[in-house]
C-alpha positions in Angstrom: -36.0 35.1 23.4 -37.6 36.8 20.4 -39.2 39.8 22.2 -37.6 42.3 19.9 -38.6 40.6 16.6 -42.0 42.3 16.0 -40.4 45.7 16.6 -37.5 45.0 14.3 -39.8 43.6 11.5 -41.7 46.9 11.4 -38.6 48.8 10.5 -37.8 48.8 6.8 -34.3 48.2 5.5 -33.0 48.3 1.9 -33.2 45.0 -0.1 -29.9 43.1 -0.3 -28.8 40.2 -2.5 -26.0 37.7 -1.9 -22.7 37.9 -3.8 -20.3 35.0 -4.0 -20.0 33.2 -0.6 -16.4 32.9 0.6 -16.9 32.6 4.4 -18.7 30.0 6.4 -19.5 31.1 9.9 -20.4 28.2 12.2 -22.0 28.6 15.6 -20.9 25.6 17.5 -23.3 26.2 20.4 -24.5 28.7 23.0 -22.6 27.4 26.0 -20.1 29.9 27.4 -18.1 30.4 30.5 -19.2 34.0 30.6 -22.5 35.9 30.7 -21.9 39.3 29.0 -24.5 42.2 29.0 -23.9 42.9 25.3 -24.2 39.3 24.1 -26.5 39.0 21.1 -26.5 35.2 21.5 -27.7 35.2 25.1 -24.9 32.7 25.8 -24.0 31.4 29.2 -22.9 28.5 31.3 -26.4 27.0 31.5 -27.0 26.8 27.8 -27.0 23.3 26.5 -27.4 23.7 22.7 -24.3 22.5 20.9 -23.4 21.1 17.4 -23.1 17.3 17.4 -20.6 15.1 15.7 -22.8 14.4 12.7 -23.4 18.0 12.0 -19.7 18.8 12.3 -19.1 16.1 9.7 -21.6 18.0 7.4 -19.6 21.2 7.9 -16.4 19.4 7.0 -18.0 17.9 3.9 -19.5 21.3 2.9 -16.0 22.9 3.0 -14.6 20.1 0.8 -17.4 20.3 -1.7 -17.3 24.1 -1.9 -13.7 25.2 -2.5 -14.7 28.8 -3.1 -15.1 29.0 0.7 -11.7 30.2 1.9 -12.6 31.0 5.6 -14.2 29.0 8.4 -15.3 31.4 11.2 -16.1 29.6 14.4 -18.3 31.3 17.0 -20.6 30.5 19.9 -21.0 30.8 23.0 -17.4 29.8 23.5 -16.8 27.7 20.4 -13.9 25.9 22.1 -16.3 24.3 24.6 -17.8 22.2 21.8 -16.1 18.7 22.1 -15.6 18.6 18.3 -14.0 22.0 18.0 -10.4 20.7 17.5 -11.4 18.0 15.0 -13.2 20.7 12.9 -10.2 23.0 13.1 -7.8 20.2 12.0 -10.1 19.2 9.1 -10.3 22.8 7.9 -6.5 23.0 8.1 -6.2 19.9 5.9 -8.5 21.5 3.3 -6.3 24.7 3.4 -9.2 26.7 4.8 -8.3 29.7 7.0 -9.8 29.3 10.5 -11.0 32.1 12.7 -11.7 31.4 16.4 -13.9 34.0 18.1 -12.3 33.7 21.5 -13.4 35.3 24.7 -9.8 34.9 26.1 -10.9 33.7 29.6 -11.6 30.3 28.0 -7.8 29.8 27.8 -7.6 29.5 31.6 -10.6 27.2 32.0 -10.0 23.7 33.5 -9.4 21.3 30.6 -8.3 24.0 28.2 -4.7 24.4 29.4 -3.3 23.4 26.0 -5.8 25.3 23.9 -3.6 28.3 23.1 -0.8 25.9 21.9 -3.3 24.0 19.8 -4.5 27.3 18.2 -0.9 28.4 17.5 0.1 25.0 16.0 -2.9 25.2 13.6 -2.2 28.8 12.8 -5.8 29.8 13.8 -6.6 33.5 13.5 -7.9 34.7 16.8 -10.6 37.4 17.1 -10.7 38.1 20.8 -13.3 40.1 22.8 -11.9 42.9 24.9 -14.6 45.6 25.0 -12.3 48.2 26.6 -8.7 48.6 27.7 -9.8 49.7 31.2 -10.4 47.2 33.9 -13.5 48.7 35.4 -15.3 49.0 32.1 -14.5 45.4 31.0 -15.6 43.9 34.4 -18.9 46.0 34.3 -19.8 44.6 30.9 -18.5 41.0 31.2 -18.2 40.2 34.9 -15.9 40.5 37.9 -12.3 39.3 37.2 -12.8 39.0 33.5 -10.3 41.8 32.7 -7.4 40.1 34.6 -8.2 36.8 33.0 -8.4 38.4 29.6 -5.0 40.0 30.0 -3.5 36.7 31.2 -4.9 35.1 28.0 -3.5 37.8 25.8 0.0 37.4 27.4 -0.3 33.7 26.9 -1.0 34.2 23.2 1.7 36.8 22.9 4.2 34.3 24.3 3.4 31.9 21.5 3.9 34.7 18.9 0.3 35.9 18.4 0.1 39.6 17.5 3.8 39.9 16.9 5.2 41.0 13.5 6.1 38.3 11.0 4.9 35.4 13.3 2.0 34.6 11.0 -0.2 34.3 14.0 -3.0 36.8 13.9 -4.5 38.3 17.0 -7.3 40.9 16.6 -9.3 42.4 19.3 -13.0 43.4 19.4 -14.5 46.6 21.0 -18.2 46.9 21.8 -19.8 50.1 23.3 -20.8 50.0 26.9 -24.4 50.9 26.0 -26.8 52.2 23.3 -24.3 54.3 21.3 -22.3 53.9 18.2 -18.6 52.8 18.4 -16.0 55.6 18.1 -13.7 55.8 15.0 -11.9 52.5 14.7 -8.4 53.8 13.7 -8.2 56.2 16.6 -9.5 53.7 19.1 -7.0 51.1 17.9 -4.2 53.5 18.5 -5.4 54.1 22.1 -5.7 50.4 22.7 -2.2 49.7 21.4 -0.7 52.5 23.5 -2.4 51.6 26.7 -2.1 47.8 26.4 1.5 48.0 25.2 2.8 50.6 27.6 0.9 49.6 30.7 0.5 45.8 30.3 3.1 44.7 27.7 0.4 43.3 25.4 0.5 43.5 21.6 -2.1 42.7 18.9 -2.6 43.2 15.2 -5.9 45.1 14.6 -8.9 46.3 16.6 -12.4 45.7 15.3 -15.2 48.0 16.5 -18.6 46.4 16.5 -22.0 48.1 17.2 -24.2 46.3 19.7 -27.2 44.6 18.1 -30.7 45.4 19.5 -31.5 41.6 20.0 -31.4 38.9 22.7 -29.8 40.0 26.0 -28.8 43.5 24.8 -32.2 44.1 23.1 -34.0 42.9 26.2 -32.0 45.3 28.4 -33.0 48.2 26.1 -36.6 47.2 26.3 -36.6 47.0 30.1 -35.0 50.4 30.3 -37.4 51.9 27.8 -34.5 52.7 25.4 -35.2 50.3 22.5 -36.9 52.8 20.2 -34.3 55.4 21.0 -31.5 53.1 20.0 -33.3 52.1 16.8 -33.8 55.7 15.9 -30.0 56.3 16.4 -29.1 53.4 14.2 -31.5 54.3 11.4 -30.6 58.0 11.4 -26.9 57.1 11.1 -27.5 54.7 8.2 -25.1 55.1 5.2 -25.9 53.6 1.8 -22.2 53.4 1.0 -21.9 50.7 3.7 -24.4 48.3 2.0 -21.9 46.7 -0.5 -19.6 45.7 2.3 -22.0 44.1 4.8 -20.9 40.7 5.8 -24.1 38.8 4.9 -23.4 39.4 1.2 -20.4 37.0 1.2 -20.8 35.0 4.4 -23.2 32.2 5.2 -24.1 31.4 8.9 -24.8 27.9 10.2 -26.5 27.3 13.5 -25.7 24.3 15.9 -28.4 22.2 14.1 -27.0 22.9 10.6 -29.7 25.3 9.5 -28.7 28.2 7.3 -28.9 31.9 8.0 -27.6 35.1 6.4 -25.8 36.1 9.5 -25.4 35.2 13.2 -27.8 38.0 14.1 -30.6 36.5 11.9 -29.8 33.2 13.5 -30.6 34.6 16.9 -33.9 36.0 15.6 -34.8 32.8 13.9 -34.9 34.3 10.4 -33.5 31.5 8.3 -32.5 31.2 4.7 -35.5 29.5 3.1 -36.4 27.4 0.0 -39.0 28.7 -2.4 -41.7 27.0 -0.5 -40.7 28.8 2.7 -39.0 25.8 4.3 -35.8 26.6 6.3 -32.7 25.3 4.4 -30.2 22.9 5.9 -26.5 22.7 5.2 -26.9 19.2 3.8 -29.2 20.1 0.9 -27.6 23.0 -0.9 -24.3 24.4 -2.3 -22.8 27.8 -1.9 -23.1 28.5 -5.6 -26.9 27.8 -5.5 -27.3 30.6 -2.9 -25.4 33.2 -4.9 -27.7 36.1 -6.1 -30.5 35.2 -3.7 -32.4 37.6 -1.4 -31.0 38.3 2.1 -33.5 38.4 4.9 -33.4 41.9 6.4 -35.1 43.7 9.3 -34.5 46.7 11.5 -31.5 45.3 13.3 -29.6 45.4 10.0 -29.1 49.1 10.6 -26.6 48.1 13.3 -24.3 47.0 10.4 -24.7 50.2 8.2 -24.8 52.9 10.8 -22.0 55.4 10.9 -18.7 53.8 10.0 -20.5 50.4 9.6 -20.0 47.2 11.6 -19.1 43.7 10.6 -17.3 40.6 11.9 -14.2 42.3 10.5 -14.9 45.6 12.1 -15.8 49.0 10.6 -16.7 49.1 6.9 -15.6 52.6 6.1 
């Protein structure tokens, strides 16, 4: 699981400090209905880790006690598979917190999830949906046979509810990941290509495209190691580093919470077991600290962080510049 960590720790990265935290990203568990080659979580149908009811209550309490947090970003695995997903969304709505669901689209057609799209629309949840290419063969090669068709069906379902359409108030953004160890192309140009192809060929609309670099950790990192390309990819990321991307990296204003309630600077650090720690080195838990107490603290960095600062930059909200 942590095979890449010693290699990443040897690579220096500029020091970073937290600014004011306005986003809480919560990983509700690693169970997923897909097994994608680029997945930095190593998620899949056989994973059993998931956030329990008591920890979901802590998340709800944390949002209420920290009104400076304006966004709740839900991820997984497939976050919708957590049995407490809808309760958490409803509670965030009640606190007037914007909710983002990082949706793989195929979950919308899974048994038992037939009303999921309607639930998301009724609660005005922003959807960030994975679609690593607008071509069927490329998507199926990265995510599995039949995933493209199921993804398009999910997009059309969301479009029918108003998602991605002007003035609907229902936000639908897509996510692109490269097929292999390369940097994403220019986000603006690729978004234009996505909108042209999906609109003209399939009748699908969306708001924005986010381009994300693949992180050299978990499943993707292991694949690089097995093909002898890990060091090559790390050299690419490091050589493309731009200091001007540092102020905008997501870890400066976002706090990551794992399924047990432990705190991390980002979802990637979570997967590498690099927690936010107290002064005595003990991992911190959501139940014992406020967002304000974390402001100004040091962020845990390692070689994988170059994935966020290389080229145009990469974050949960797409390119940085």
